[in-house]
KOLDOKOL-151156 format. One line per field, with one value per residue (C-alpha): residue number from 1; x, y, z. Coordinates in nm, 4 decimals. Layout:
% KOLDOKOL-151156
seq: c(NUM/...)
px: c(X/...)
py: c(Y/...)
pz: c(Z/...)
//
This chain:
% KOLDOKOL-151156
seq: c(1/2/3/4/5/6/7/8/9/10/11/12/13/14/15/16/17/18/19/20/21/22/23/24/25/26/27/28/29/30/31/32/33/34/35/36/37/38/39/40/41/42/43/44/45/46/47/48/49/50/51/52/53/54/55/56/57/58/59/60/61/62/63/64/65/66/67/68/69/70/71/72/73/74/75/76/77/78/79/80/81/82/83/84/85/86/87/88/89/90/91/92/93/94/95/96/97/98/99/100/101/102/103/104/105/106/107/108/109/110/111/112/113/114/115/116/117/118/119/120/121/122/123/124/125/126/127/128/129/130/131/132/133/134/135/136/137/138/139/140/141/142/143/144/145/146/147/148/149/150/151/152/153/154/155/156/157/158/159/160/161/162/163/164/165/166/167/168/169/170/171/172/173/174/175/176/177/178/179/180/181/182/183/184/185/186/187/188/189/190/191/192/193/194/195/196/197/198/199/200/201/202/203/204/205/206/207/208/209/210/211/212/213/214/215/216/217/218/219/220/221/222/223/224/225/226/227/228/229)
px: c(-0.0032/0.1287/0.1652/-0.0376/-0.1284/-0.4863/-0.4134/-0.2078/-0.4925/-0.7900/-0.5391/-0.5245/-0.8979/-0.9471/-0.6694/-0.8844/-1.1944/-1.0092/-0.8867/-1.2280/-1.3627/-1.0865/-1.1233/-1.5078/-1.4261/-1.1820/-1.3703/-1.6532/-1.6833/-1.3329/-1.2544/-1.1716/-0.8021/-0.5426/-0.2207/-0.3535/-0.5582/-0.2157/-0.0716/-0.3588/-0.3676/-0.6565/-0.4625/-0.2381/-0.4839/-0.6662/-0.3303/-0.2019/-0.5604/-0.4781/-0.1445/-0.2578/-0.5225/-0.3160/-0.0875/-0.3815/-0.5470/-0.2198/-0.2015/-0.5484/-0.5521/-0.2510/-0.4295/-0.6974/-0.4932/-0.2732/-0.5959/-0.7007/-0.3671/-0.4638/-0.8321/-0.7423/-0.4921/-0.3225/-0.5625/-0.5789/-0.1762/-0.1685/-0.4559/-0.2912/0.0578/-0.0839/-0.3169/-0.0549/0.1792/-0.1262/-0.1401/0.2388/0.2514/-0.0842/0.1063/0.4012/0.2034/0.0055/0.3331/0.4485/0.1493/0.1729/0.5553/0.6549/0.3462/0.2990/0.6791/0.6534/0.3117/0.4107/0.7181/0.5874/0.2036/0.1597/0.3165/0.1428/-0.1890/-0.0749/-0.0108/-0.3533/-0.5265/-0.3560/-0.4399/-0.8159/-0.8021/-0.7376/-0.4686/-0.1557/-0.0691/0.2870/0.6057/0.5257/0.8163/0.7550/0.4598/0.2166/0.4042/0.3746/0.0198/-0.0697/0.0987/-0.1126/-0.4277/-0.3304/-0.2667/-0.5917/-0.8396/-0.6776/-0.5427/-0.9114/-1.0764/-0.8726/-0.8369/-1.2172/-1.2719/-1.0270/-1.1901/-1.5400/-1.4275/-1.2464/-1.5643/-1.4176/-1.4880/-1.8385/-1.8912/-2.1230/-1.8394/-1.5630/-1.8084/-1.8636/-1.4661/-1.4163/-1.7237/-1.6068/-1.2553/-1.3184/-1.6022/-1.3149/-1.2484/-1.5350/-1.3965/-1.2364/-1.5567/-1.7340/-1.6979/-1.4466/-1.7456/-1.8738/-1.5680/-1.5647/-1.8602/-1.6795/-1.4525/-1.7709/-1.8309/-1.4990/-1.4663/-1.7637/-1.5993/-1.2865/-1.5046/-1.7137/-1.4112/-1.2126/-1.4932/-1.5840/-1.1935/-1.1900/-1.4964/-1.3470/-1.0548/-1.2802/-1.5167/-1.2455/-1.0577/-1.3387/-1.3146/-1.3315/-1.6596/-1.6277/-1.7879/-2.0653/-1.9949/-2.1931/-1.9812/-1.6287/-1.7636/-1.8650/-1.5554/-1.3600/-1.5579/-1.4932/-1.1137)
py: c(0.0015/0.3365/0.6270/0.9144/1.2636/1.1454/0.8296/0.9921/1.2577/0.9661/0.8034/1.1409/1.1443/0.8005/0.9157/1.1907/0.9653/0.7254/0.9660/1.1235/0.7429/0.7084/1.0483/0.9509/0.5892/0.6762/0.8725/0.5945/0.5284/0.6623/0.5878/0.8600/0.9511/0.8897/0.7364/0.3806/0.3806/0.4667/0.1147/-0.0787/-0.2362/-0.0153/0.2923/0.1852/0.0872/0.4092/0.6132/0.4091/0.4812/0.8721/0.8878/0.7104/0.9693/1.2636/1.1119/1.0137/1.3717/1.5327/1.3261/1.4047/1.8004/1.7794/1.6053/1.8936/2.1626/2.0147/1.9440/2.2959/2.5092/2.7419/2.7993/2.8202/3.0898/3.2525/3.2013/2.8442/2.8095/3.0163/2.7775/2.4564/2.5362/2.6179/2.3176/2.0840/2.2176/2.1353/1.7987/1.7486/1.8663/1.6487/1.3616/1.4405/1.4601/1.1599/0.9592/1.0850/0.9478/0.6303/0.5731/0.7792/0.8121/0.4052/0.4009/0.6293/0.6049/0.4151/0.6129/0.9462/0.9409/1.2794/1.4169/1.1690/1.2821/1.6609/1.5791/1.4047/1.7199/1.9332/1.7175/1.7389/2.1268/2.1180/2.2988/2.0886/2.1006/2.0908/2.1362/1.9906/2.1435/2.2468/1.9902/2.3076/2.4726/2.1943/2.1547/2.5023/2.4854/2.1933/2.3613/2.6500/2.4875/2.2543/2.5570/2.8364/2.5876/2.4437/2.7900/2.9282/2.6115/2.5614/2.9227/2.8995/2.5569/2.7090/2.9792/2.7626/2.5821/2.2582/2.0027/1.9853/2.3245/2.2269/2.0026/2.3187/2.5135/2.2186/2.2009/2.5465/2.5656/2.2282/2.3284/2.6573/2.5033/2.3195/2.6189/2.5449/2.2372/2.3720/2.4933/2.1379/1.8113/1.5663/1.3211/1.5965/1.6866/1.3956/1.5077/1.7965/1.5181/1.3957/1.7427/1.7363/1.3757/1.4199/1.7069/1.5013/1.2225/1.4082/1.6341/1.3169/1.1418/1.4753/1.4964/1.1042/1.1266/1.4512/1.2373/0.9477/1.1514/1.3649/1.0663/0.8413/0.6641/0.8480/0.8072/0.7326/0.9851/0.8152/0.6795/0.9540/1.2364/1.0619/1.0383/1.3866/1.5310/1.2867/1.4420/1.7997/1.7352)
pz: c(0.0313/-0.1249/0.1463/0.0342/0.1926/0.1574/0.3460/0.6290/0.6714/0.7093/0.9507/1.1492/1.1500/1.2921/1.5489/1.6521/1.6770/1.9177/2.0930/2.1669/2.2413/2.4855/2.6539/2.7307/2.8228/3.0786/3.2709/3.3045/3.6803/3.7559/4.1391/4.3691/4.3300/4.6406/4.7065/4.7508/4.3795/4.2257/4.3031/4.1343/3.7916/3.7335/3.7783/3.5324/3.2542/3.2972/3.2732/2.9747/2.8043/2.9339/2.7660/2.4314/2.3974/2.4319/2.1702/1.9113/2.0105/1.8752/1.5620/1.5157/1.5506/1.3412/1.0433/1.0709/1.0940/0.7451/0.5799/0.5937/0.6526/0.3714/0.4819/0.8699/0.8343/1.1320/1.4063/1.3177/1.3326/1.6680/1.7792/1.6812/1.7990/2.1546/2.1454/2.0415/2.3236/2.5776/2.4577/2.4654/2.8409/2.9245/2.7869/3.0025/3.3010/3.2358/3.1820/3.5277/3.6874/3.4829/3.5754/3.8530/4.1165/4.1703/4.2576/4.5232/4.6466/4.9712/5.0485/4.9841/5.0087/5.0916/4.7851/4.5562/4.7302/4.6653/4.2906/4.2427/4.4035/4.1351/3.8991/3.9848/3.9931/4.3964/4.5993/4.7276/5.0956/5.0482/4.8259/4.4639/4.3133/3.9381/3.8861/3.9739/3.6773/3.4280/3.5270/3.4557/3.1299/3.0049/3.1237/2.9485/2.6246/2.6622/2.6895/2.4916/2.2464/2.2248/2.2142/1.9297/1.7301/1.7505/1.6344/1.3611/1.2625/1.2642/1.0328/0.7720/0.7222/0.6084/0.8764/1.0980/1.1988/1.5218/1.6295/1.5857/1.8388/2.0802/2.0906/2.1797/2.3989/2.5887/2.6592/2.8209/3.0398/3.1891/3.3878/3.6024/3.7361/4.0528/4.1547/4.1250/4.3637/4.2153/4.1126/3.8649/3.6945/3.4632/3.2999/3.1474/2.9382/2.7518/2.5265/2.4445/2.3649/2.1258/1.9344/1.8782/1.7460/1.5096/1.4003/1.3400/1.1428/0.9529/0.8280/0.7616/0.5622/0.3727/0.2591/0.1615/-0.0639/-0.2318/-0.3085/-0.4629/-0.7483/-1.0733/-1.2827/-1.6552/-1.8875/-2.1033/-2.4205/-2.6164/-2.4432/-2.5297/-2.9049/-2.9420/-2.7651/-3.0277/-3.3203/-3.1856/-3.2354)
//
């Protein structure tokens, strides 16, 4: 199979769909976060899903940007770069949660609980070093990048516009997370996940349509064209 631009773009669309589905699935029946939970198998499974989600989302938005690089303009470029940086930081944070936190959960449970508190919009009781800054960078990229990229996608009018609006609104809505109980925070991932699925499907369908099999001209039209020469 030859690798073409269209093939890569369709793959990016599927990556966005998978990222959105993972983002929603990982929230289902999510337990309360504490130092004991991070040592369980369920934690490792969920964290692995979150790392994969961030990677797939990054691939997905990259394909969306490249598909409409001319239509999306400077705003789209800025939105893409900020959102991509946010997903990169999120991926790094989730890798820390997957690899580092389980290894120190028994020796320094207070530190682990502080990291988990930050991750859910709370405040730490002790010193967590630079993790607070890392978390703020990820949140900034996710919210601001999602807003700008969503607006740019809407203006470009290439992919599903309703999904572009949903992406912009759902990312900004996460700013309300610190004001709500932890059990309600998981609900904010659903609209963003739906937006990623819809945009990814729209990208995949767009490329599938544009690269569909060519239709043959009617025989009569071919004869007319031949006679006109």
